[in-house]
N, C-alpha and C positions, 0 to 999 in steps of 0.2 A: 139439788143444786148442781151436781156434777152432770147429771143427765141433761138438765136444761142447758148448761154451758155447751155440752157436746152437740146437742141438737141445734142450738143457735149457731154454732161454728159450722156445722154441716150445711145449714140453710143460708149461710153467708149473712146472717143478721147480727153477727157479733163483729165489731170492728177489730181489725188486727191489733191496734194499740191496746184495747181492752183484753184481748186474748193474751198478748205478750205480757201485760202488767200482771195478770193472774199467774202465768207460768213463771214469772220472775220471782214470785214470792217463795220464801223458804218452805220446803215440803215437810220437814221434820221426819223423814222416813227412818233415819237412824234411831231416833227416839222411839218410834213405834216398834221397830224391830227389836230393840233392847228390852222392851216391856214383856215380861213373861207371865203376868197375871192373866188368868183365864176367866172368861165370862160364863154366863149360865149355859151357853152352848159349847163350853169347853174349848173356846177359841181364844188365842192371844189377840191383842189389838191388831197386829200386822196380819194375822190370818183372816181376821174380819175384813180388813181393808182389801186383801187379795180376793176374797169371796165377793164382796160388794163390787169391786172393779170388774171382775169377770162378768157379773150380771149386767152392770151398766154398759160395758162394751158390747155385749151381745144385744141387749134391748135397744140401744141407741142406734145401732147400725152404722156407726161411724168407723173411720179407719185409723183412728189414733192408736198408737202402740199401747199395749197393756201397761207398760211401765209409766207412760205419761198419764194414763187414767189413774193408776195407783197413786201417783204423786198428787194428782188433783184431789182424790178422795182424802189423802192424808192432810193436805192443806185445809180443806173444808172441815174435816173432823177435828183438827187441832184448834182451829180458831172459831168455829161455829158455836154460838150460844146454845144451840139445840143439838148437841152431840147425840149419837152419830148419824142422825137422819140426813143423809146427803141428797135426798130427793126433794128437799125444800126449794122454793123458787124465789129467794130474795134477789133484789137487784144486784147485778154484778158490780156496778160502780160503788154501791154501799159496802159491799164485801171488800173490794180492793182498797177503798178509802179507810175502812176499819183496820185492815191488816197493816196498811202503811203507817197509820197512827200508832198501832200497837208495836210495830217493829221500831218506830222512832223512839218509843219509850223503853222497850225491852229488846234490844238487838240480839 
């Protein structure tokens, strides 16, 4: 998902309003950083996000700062029904609509 968003942004096939709507969503970074449970690879949730973000940044060839990519991965990981596979390609509008409905119910 994050890779797809970055590639669409790079090729100008993602409208500015869609990009901004996604970036305006809460990232939950503090929640991920606070979690100290380790997975089977002995990584905390935040360490996993850092690792995924570095790979996504490298492979996408985009110039978004790493902290922006980390926030994107955190957003998708927090709200995605298919955690933590951030390479899925669901429609951005569905994701944003889903987040907005979720935040309206649970701010």
